[in-house]
C-alpha positions in Angstrom: -3.8 14.7 -32.9 -7.3 15.6 -31.4 -6.7 13.7 -27.9 -3.4 14.8 -27.5 -5.1 17.3 -25.0 -6.6 14.6 -23.2 -3.2 12.8 -22.7 -1.8 16.1 -21.5 -4.4 16.0 -19.1 -3.9 12.7 -17.8 -0.4 13.2 -17.4 -0.9 16.3 -15.8 -3.2 14.6 -13.1 -0.1 12.7 -12.2 2.6 15.3 -12.6 0.7 18.5 -11.8 3.2 20.5 -13.9 2.0 21.4 -17.7 5.6 21.4 -19.0 6.5 17.9 -17.4 2.9 16.6 -18.5 3.8 17.6 -21.8 7.1 15.9 -21.9 5.6 12.6 -20.8 3.1 13.0 -24.0 5.9 13.6 -26.0 8.1 10.4 -24.3 5.2 8.5 -24.5 4.7 9.2 -28.4 8.2 8.5 -29.0 7.8 5.0 -26.7 4.4 4.3 -28.4 5.8 4.7 -31.9 8.9 2.4 -31.0 6.7 0.0 -29.4 3.8 -0.3 -31.9 5.1 -3.5 -33.2 3.9 -4.9 -29.8 0.4 -3.9 -29.7 -1.5 -7.0 -30.1 -5.1 -5.3 -30.5 -6.5 -7.0 -27.4 -7.8 -3.5 -26.7 -8.5 -0.3 -28.5 -5.1 1.6 -29.4 -6.4 4.6 -27.6 -6.6 2.6 -24.3 -3.1 1.3 -25.0 -1.9 4.5 -25.8 -3.2 6.0 -22.5 -1.3 3.4 -20.6 2.1 4.5 -22.3 1.1 7.8 -21.3 0.5 7.0 -17.7 3.7 4.8 -17.7 5.7 8.0 -19.2 4.3 10.0 -16.7 5.0 7.8 -13.7 8.7 7.5 -14.8 9.0 11.3 -14.8 7.5 11.6 -11.4 9.9 8.7 -10.2 12.8 10.6 -11.5 11.8 13.9 -9.9 11.2 12.1 -6.4 14.7 10.6 -6.3 16.8 12.2 -4.0 19.3 14.5 -5.9 23.1 14.1 -5.3 24.8 16.6 -3.8 28.5 17.0 -3.7 30.3 17.7 -0.5 32.3 20.7 -0.1 35.8 20.5 -0.5 37.6 20.3 2.9 40.0 22.4 3.9 42.5 21.7 6.9 41.9 25.4 8.0 38.4 25.4 7.8 38.2 22.3 10.3 35.5 19.9 10.1 32.4 21.8 10.6 30.3 20.8 7.3 31.0 17.0 9.0 29.0 18.2 12.0 25.9 18.4 10.1 26.0 14.6 9.3 23.8 12.3 11.5 25.7 9.7 13.3 24.6 6.0 12.4 24.8 5.1 15.9 21.8 5.2 18.4 21.8 7.9 20.8 22.4 7.6 24.6 18.7 7.8 25.0 18.0 5.3 22.8 20.5 2.8 24.0 18.8 3.2 27.7 15.7 2.7 26.7 16.6 -0.4 24.9 18.4 -1.9 27.8 15.4 -1.0 30.0 13.2 -2.7 27.7 15.2 -5.8 27.5 15.4 -6.0 31.2 11.8 -5.5 31.5 11.1 -8.2 29.3 13.6 -10.6 31.1 11.7 -9.9 34.3 8.6 -10.8 32.7 10.0 -14.0 31.1 11.1 -15.0 34.4 7.5 -15.6 35.4 6.7 -17.8 32.3 6.0 -21.6 32.5 9.8 -23.3 31.5 8.7 -24.5 28.4 7.3 -21.2 27.2 10.4 -19.4 28.4 12.6 -21.9 26.4 10.5 -21.3 23.2 10.7 -17.6 23.6 14.3 -17.6 24.6 15.4 -19.5 21.8 13.4 -17.6 19.1 13.8 -14.2 20.3 17.2 -14.5 22.8 19.1 -16.7 20.4 17.5 -15.8 17.2 16.8 -19.1 16.2 14.4 -20.2 13.4 11.4 -22.4 14.3 12.8 -25.1 12.5 16.3 -24.8 14.4 14.5 -24.6 17.6 12.3 -27.5 16.9 15.5 -29.3 15.9 17.0 -28.6 19.4 13.8 -29.2 21.5 12.7 -32.4 19.7 9.1 -31.2 19.2 7.0 -30.7 16.5 7.0 -27.2 14.7 3.1 -26.9 15.5 3.8 -27.4 19.2 6.9 -25.0 19.1 4.9 -22.0 17.3 1.9 -22.8 19.7 4.4 -22.3 22.7 5.9 -19.2 21.3 2.4 -17.9 20.8 1.3 -18.3 24.3 4.7 -17.1 25.7 4.3 -13.8 23.6 0.5 -13.4 24.5 1.4 -13.9 28.2 4.3 -11.4 28.2 2.2 -8.8 26.4 -0.6 -9.1 28.8 1.8 -9.1 31.9 3.7 -6.0 30.6 0.3 -4.2 30.0 -0.3 -4.8 33.6 2.9 -4.0 35.0 2.9 -0.8 32.9 -0.4 0.0 34.4 0.9 -0.5 38.2 3.8 2.0 37.6 2.6 5.2 37.5 5.8 6.9 36.3 6.4 4.3 33.2 4.2 4.3 30.4 4.6 2.6 26.7 5.9 5.9 25.5 8.7 6.4 27.7 11.0 4.2 25.7 9.3 0.7 26.3 8.5 -0.8 23.2 6.6 -4.2 23.0 7.1 -4.3 19.4 10.0 -6.8 19.9 7.3 -9.5 20.8 4.4 -8.5 19.1 
C-alpha cells in the first residue's frame, strides 16, 4: 500500500520507535480488516484507517508505559530481611505526623475566633466529616445557608492564617503547614 509509510510516520510520532511504529501499523491492518464491516462510510476510508493506526499506536504506548512486574527475590533465613528494607513504609514519617498535628492545632486556634454559627458549620463539615445534607439536617437550616456559612468560615480562616503566618517569622506555609485542608 502506498500510504503505509504515512501510517508508519503517524505511529512513529506517537511511539518514537521505528519497530514499535511498524508493529502498530501491522496491528492496525489486522484490526482494520477484522472490523471493516463496521466501517459506515461517514468519512474517507483513509481517515478511518488513520484513526485505527492512532489507536493501535496508543495501545502499544500504554502497554509500554505500564510498570513491569518484578518478582521479589527468594528469601532465605540466613540472608535476613535486607531486601525488605528497600520497601517504603505506607505510614507517614514522623515529620509528616508532626506537621499534620501542628497544622490541625493551628486551624483549631483559628476556628476559635470564628462566629459560633460559622465555627459550627466548619467543624461539622471538616471535623465530623458530615456532608452538607447531613449537617443541614442537624442544624435545621437550608443547604444554601449552610454552604454560605461554610464558605465564609473557610474564607475567614484562610485570611487569618495568612496574617498569622506573616506575623510568625520562624513559621512559613512551607514549614509543614498546609491550608489545603480548608481551601
